[in-house]
N, C-alpha and C positions, 0 to 999 in steps of 0.2 A: 870913285872907289868901287870896286866890284862888290856886289851884294853876296853875302854868305847865306846860302840856303840852309835852313834848319833840317837836320836829319830826321827822316820819318821814324816812327817808333812802333814797335810791335810787342805784344805780350803773349807769351806761350804758357799755358796753364797745364802742368803735369805734376800733380802732387807727389806721386810715388815714383821718383826717378830711380830709386834703389833696386828696382826689379831686374833691370838689365836684360830685357827681352825685346820682342818685336815692337811693342809700343814705344819703347825708348828709342829704337831705331827711327821710327816715324817722327818722333819728337826732334831728334837731332838733325835729321834731314830737312825738317820744316824750318828749323832755326837757320841752317846753312843756306837754304833757298832764299830766306828773307835777308840774311846778311849780304848775300851776293848781289842783291838789288838795293843795297845801301839802307837797310833798316837797322836801327839800333834795337836789339832784342833783349827784353827782360824775361827771365825764366823763373816762374813760380813753382817751386818744388821743395821736397824735404831736404835733400842734400845733394851736393855735387862732388863726386870723386873723380877728379880729372884723370888720375892715373888709371883707374879702372875703366873709364870710358875710352881712353886711348888704347888700352890693352884689348878691350873687347870689340870696339867699333872703329878704332883708328880716327876718332873725332874729338880728341881732347882739346884741340885748338878752337873748335867750334864753341864749346862751353866756356873756354877762357875768354872769348870775345863777347860773351853775353853777360848781362847783369843779373845776379842771383837775388831773387826775393824769397827768403826762406819762410816756411810755414811757422806759425806760432808753435811754441813748445806744446801748448795744450791741444793744438790741432793735430800734431803728430801723435799725441796720446790717444786722441779720439779715433784716429785712423788705424791705430794698432791695437784697439780693444778686442775683446773676445768676439770673433765673428762667426763662431760655430753654434752659439746658443741663441734660439729665437727670443728668449726673454731679454737679451741685450740689444737686439736689433733696433727697436724704437728708441731706446735711450741713446745709443750711439748716433742714430740719425739726427735726433734733436740737438745733440752736442755739436755735430758737424755743421748743422745749419747755423747755430749760434756763432761758431767760429767763422763761418763763411761771412756772416754779417760784419764781424769785426775786421775781416780781411779786406773787404771792398775798398775801404779808405786807403789802405796801403797799395792796392792794385791801381788805384786811380792817380797815384802821385805823379806819374810820368805822362798821364793822359795819352794812352796809345792810340794810334790811327787804326790799328787792326788787332784783333785777339784771335788766337788759335787755341782751342781746347784739344789737346792731343791724348787725353786720357779721361775716362768718365770721372766726373767730380761734381761736388756740390758747389764749387766756387764759380763765380761768374762776375762780369763787370757790366752793370746796367748801362744801357744807352750806347753800347759799343757796336762796332761792325765785327761780328763774330763768326768764326767757322768752327765746326765741331766734327771730329772724326768718329765714325761709328765702326766698331770692330766686330760686334756680335749682335744678333737680332734683338736681344733684350736690352741693349744699351739705350734704346729709346723708350723702354717701358719702366724706367725707374731705377736703373743701376747707377744713376747719378746720385742716389741717396744711400747707396751702400756698395761695398766692394765684394768681389767674389767670395763665396763661402757662407753668406747669410741664408738661413732658412726661416721663412716666416712660419708662425704657428699653424696657419692654414693657408695654403697656396691659393685656395679659391677666393680669398679676400684680397689677393695681391693688388688688383687694379683699384679697389676701393681704398685700400691702405695708402697707396701712392697718391691717389687723388687728394686724400686728407692731408698728407704730408706736403704736397705741392701747395695746397691752400694755405697751410701754416707758413710755408716759406714766403709766399706772396704777401702775407700780412705783416710778418716781422721784418722782412727785407724789402723786396719788391719783385715784380716779375722779371725774369731774365730777358735779355735781348732776343730778338728773333735770330736764330742761328742758321747759317747755311750748312746743311749736313753734307759731310764728305764720306761716302760709303767706300770701304776698302775692298769690296768685291761686287761683282755683278749680282750675285744672289742677294746681297744686302740691299742693293738698289731696288730690286724687285720686291723684297720684303717691305721696305719702307714705302714704296709706292702703293702697295696693297693696303697699307695702313693709313694712306692719305697724306704721307709726307713726300716732299720733293727732295731730291738729293743729287749730288754729282758723283760720278765714279772716279776714284783716284786709287790706282793700284799701289800698294805699299812699296817702299824702296827696298829692293832686294840686292844685296851685295853680289858682285860678279866675281867668280872664282875661275882659275885657270884649269883647263883640261890637261891631264897627264896621261902617261901610258897606262891603259886600263888593265886591271886584273879581275878575276872572278870574285869580286868582293861586293857585299851589300852594306849600305850605310844608312844611318838615320842620325839627325842632329836634333836634340830635344832637351827641354827642361824635364827632369825626371819627376813626372807628375802623372797621377792615374788617368787624367783625361787624354794623355798621349797613347794609352793602350799598348805600352811596350811589351806586355805579355804576349800579344799577337806577334810582334817582331821576334820574340824568343821562340814562340811555337813554330814559326816558319823556319827559323834557323835549325830547330830540332828535326824538322822534316828534311833538311838539306845538309846533313852533317859533313859533306865533302866541301862545302863552301864556307868562306870566312864572312862573319857578320860583325859590324862595328857600330856601337852606340857612342856618339860623341855628345856629352851632355854636362849639365850642372845640376846639382841637387836642389830640389824645391824646398824652400824654408817653410812652406805651408804644409808639407807632408813628411815630417821627420820619420825616418825608419822605412819609408817606402822603397828607397833605392836599395837598401840592404836586403829587403825581402825579395825584390825583383831579381837582383843579381844572384842571390842564393839558389834560385830555381832555374837560372839560365843554363843552357847547354854549354859544353866546353868550347864550341866553335863561335861563341859570342864574346867579343872583347869590348870592355867598357873603358872609354877614355874620358877622364874628368878634365875638360878644358873648353874654353871658348873656341869655336871653329876657326876664328881668326888666327889662333896660334898653331892650329894643326890643319891648314887648308889642304895638305896633301891627302888627307883621308877622304875628302870629297873628290879631289882631282883624279885619284887612282881607282876609285870605286866605279863599277860599271852600272850598278843599280842603286836607286834611292827608294827604300821601302818606307812609306809614310802611313802610319796606322792610327793617327789621331782622329778623335770624333768631334773636335772643335769645329765651329762654323767660321766662315769668313774666307780669307785667302792665306794659304800656308807659305809664309815667308821662307822658312828653312827649305821647303821642297823646291821653291823657285830658285833658291841659291844652289841647290844640288843640280838643278837643270842647267844653270850657267856653267857648272863644272863638267858638263857632258854626261851626267848620270841619267839613265833611263828611269823615269818615275813610275812607281807602282803604288797606288794609294787606295785607301778605304773609301767606299762609295758614300758613307755617311759622314764624311769629315771635310775639312777645309782644303784638302789636296785636290779635290775634283775640279775645282775651278781653274787651278793651275794647268791641269791637263786639257781642259776644254778650251781655255784661251790660247794655249801654246799649240794645241793640235797634236800632242804627242804624249804617249804613255799608256798605262794599263790601270783599270779600275776593278777592285775586287770587293766581294761581299762576305766571303768566308775565308777562314784560314786555309782551307784546302785550295780554294781558287787562288789565293795569294801565293801559295807555294808553287802552283803551276805557272803563274804569270812571272814570278821571279825567275824560275828555271828557264822559261822561254826568253826572257829579257837578257839573262846572262849568256845565252847561246847565240844571240843575234849579232850579225856583222854589219847590219845596216838598220837605221841611219848611223853615221859616224858620230863620235863624241862632239866633233866640231859642229856638225849639223844640228845636234841636239842643243848645244850651247847657244847657237844663234837664235833659237826660239825664245830664249829668256830675256831678250832685250826689252820687251814690252813691260817687264817688271823692274827695270833698272833704276838706280837712284837719279840718273839724269832725266828720265821721263817724269818721275815723281816731282823733282824739284822744279822743272819747267811748268808743270801743272800748277803747283803752288804759286809760282810767280805770276802766271797768267790770271789766276783767281784774284789776287790782290791788286793787279794792275787794271782790272776792268773798270 
């Protein structure tokens, strides 16, 4: 009788799946990469909305094929507490650690062969073979104990505070496993190495879009969040009233009222389209320029997707778009609104390279490259 081989098991830890941003794209492609090499994948997260995932990413079938391990109700409450007031930071951190301790037993049920942490989180599985994605420079400095928005009473005490919290964690739970760090940009690899950490470079999976007949149109795709600096996008549009500017976005739940304030001050040549780009891909395909104004660090997934659609990238020197331009070898970098205006004007009037030549530079950021990298890591 032929021997039946037991399927390999993987656990993916991504507590806040409901954000529907770049991190969720990393999570979904990690799951698909593992499924394609015959891993049975369990996903530990708050909730799974298959319809929304299919609508936004076209990957509903991926989560249907995975096993959902939901957060405890109390864990969800701890993760949704007041993150803007310093006096709640320590309380919520301790609550999360206590819930993390309770969660370990549930995560160990299937005894996974490999664990991927695709979002900063207090949760871990002791003794496991673990990989952790690093999105931002501070991900390694304690953001596993709180999510974006926390302000400590005194930032000078940050390292001491996190050292104490880590010690508390090690005593009430145990030390986390040694994780292999996966940095999502070359800048992050350099940052981690300067801090004494070893890491592997894995560019995030950026969807590939078709090029269409181009018009003198400038586009950006973004969550409507202050860190995206969309005021600069509107200022450039104000300087070029003869051109059409399009913001394709979704409103940030963390910043209610910001979208209304931004659009109330936008010039008439700025059009806002509330939609996932997957439903309006023509807005990338027909645009000649992608203007990226964000000051986030890491690698700009949305900009790389614009590159795939044949858009000439123009990006802020202090943000996550710079690495897309440096790695692809194409695009403009600006430091001021005035410089951005001139570079957008130049890019709109260029006849070479062609959109197809621009698009070809995006392949290094494709989902295929990302998934092959994940598969090679677990098969070593």
